[in-house]
N, C-alpha and C positions, 0 to 999 in steps of 0.2 A: 348608272350615274355617276358619277362621282365630280365634285367640286372643290376647286385649290383655289382660296381669295391670298391676295398681297394685295395691304392697303398700306401707302404712306405720307407725311406727311413732310416737307424738308423746308425748315426756317433758316433762312439766312439776312441776317442785320449786321448792317455795321454801321456806329455813331463815331462818329469825332466829332473832336472837340480844339480847335486851331487856340494856341495860347501866343503870347507876342517871344518866347521862350522857349517855339518848341508845341509838340498836341499832346494829347491821349486821345487813343483809339481802342475802347472795348468792339469785339469781334462774337454773333454770335453760327455756329451755325449745328443746326440740331434735327433728326429727324425722330418721326415718333413714327413707327408701323404697324402691322399687328401683318401676320403668316399662319392661314388655316393650311391645314390638309383637308379633307373628307372624313366625315364622323361625325359622333355627339359631346363627345369628352374634354377637355381641354388640349387647348389647340386647335379646334377639328371643328365645322358646318358643315351643313349638308343639303340648303338646301338657299334658295339664291328669290327674291326677286328685284325687280328693278322696273322702269318705265317713266317717260315721261308724259307729262295727265299738266293738261287745265281745267282752270275752276273757274265759272260763271262769275260778275261782279257779285260782292253781298253773300258769298254762299261757300260751300264746305260739304268737303266729303270724309267719310271716315272708314278707312281701308281695314281690312278685319285680317287679323295678319293667321289668325287660325285657322284655315280651312276654307279663303272663299277665294284669296287671291292665286291668278292660273302667273307662273312661272317664265321665262322668256321660251321657255320648250311647252309650254301647253302643261306645263304639269299642277299640278294642286298646290301649293302653297299654305305649310302648315307648323310654325312656328311656336318651338314651347319654348326659346332662347334666344334674343337678339345679339349676333356678336359685333353688325358695323350694322349702321343709322346715317345714310346720308340723303343729305335735303337739301339745293342746288336751284337757288330763285331766280327764274332768268331777266338779265337785262333790262331788256326789255320792257318789263312791270311797271307800271305805274303806284301800282299796288303794293302790301306787304305779304310774305305768305304766312300763317300762322300755326306752329307744329302742336299738337295735342290740344286737350281738353275734352275727349271726346263726350257727348251726353250720358252717356251709357257706358258701362263697357271699355272706361280709358287706360289704357296702361300707365301704367302709376312710378316706375320704376328707372324710367327716364328721367323724369322731369321733379318728383321728391313729392308729387300729389296728382290726384288725377283733376286736378282744374288749375295746375298748369303750364302754362304754353314757351313756348320760345320764336323771338320773330326773324323771318328769315328776308331782308329789304332785297331790293331788286339787286340781283351779283352778285349776292351773297351769297358762299354753300356754309350748312351747320353741318356735323360731320359727333357720334359718338363711335366711342370704337372700340373694347375691349381688348385688353394683355392678352401674348399669345399663354399667357399661364392660365388666364382667369378660365374655369373650368362653368361657369353659372352663367357670365353674358345677364343683358335685362331680360328678367320674365317675361311671356306671352301666357299669361289662361283663358282661355277655350273659357268662354261663355261671360269669362267677370273681369276681366284685365286683356284685352286679346285689340281691341280699334285704334287706331292714330286716326287721329284728326289733321285735316289740313285745310286749311280755312284763306279764303280771300280775304285782306284787311281791311278791303273800303267797297265804295260803288262806283259803277262805272264802267270799271272797263275787267275782264280778267283777266287773269293771273296764267303762268305757267312755270313747271316745276319740271326737275328730275330727280327718283327718287330711287335708294340701293339700299336693302334690306339683305342683309345676308346674314346667318344662323343654323339654329340647331332644331330638329323638329323631338326630340328627347332631352 
């Protein structure tokens, strides 16, 4: 099995300031991207997990990124390094999706500390992407730093989200 990954974020913006005797315009056109071939080194990834999931009200789940999840082809996913992580909250959610801060064995590299979190509001998407020249990625350490907590921020309703994790197993 071989994995090829291309991720791109295209940002286009324009600011126009109308003045009495003319105007000023500032334009932005920028692309941030990642292209990975199959493997475990610089510019490479060889394992992937993606899913659309639901968490009940006031609840959470800890995704074990080192040996428990199944790939879309039903193979065990064992990550040593994350190269791309995308979490997208459904627009129909009433509550936020909270990413990070597993009670034990939490990933630290993405957040700066094991207790830190990121909030993904309804309809929003969060993305961490390494550069193609990055051989390290974000470390996953089996047994001590391999849990990614995804939580529902409130009571009353469930939340749904999509997740994509691309990385290397060595």
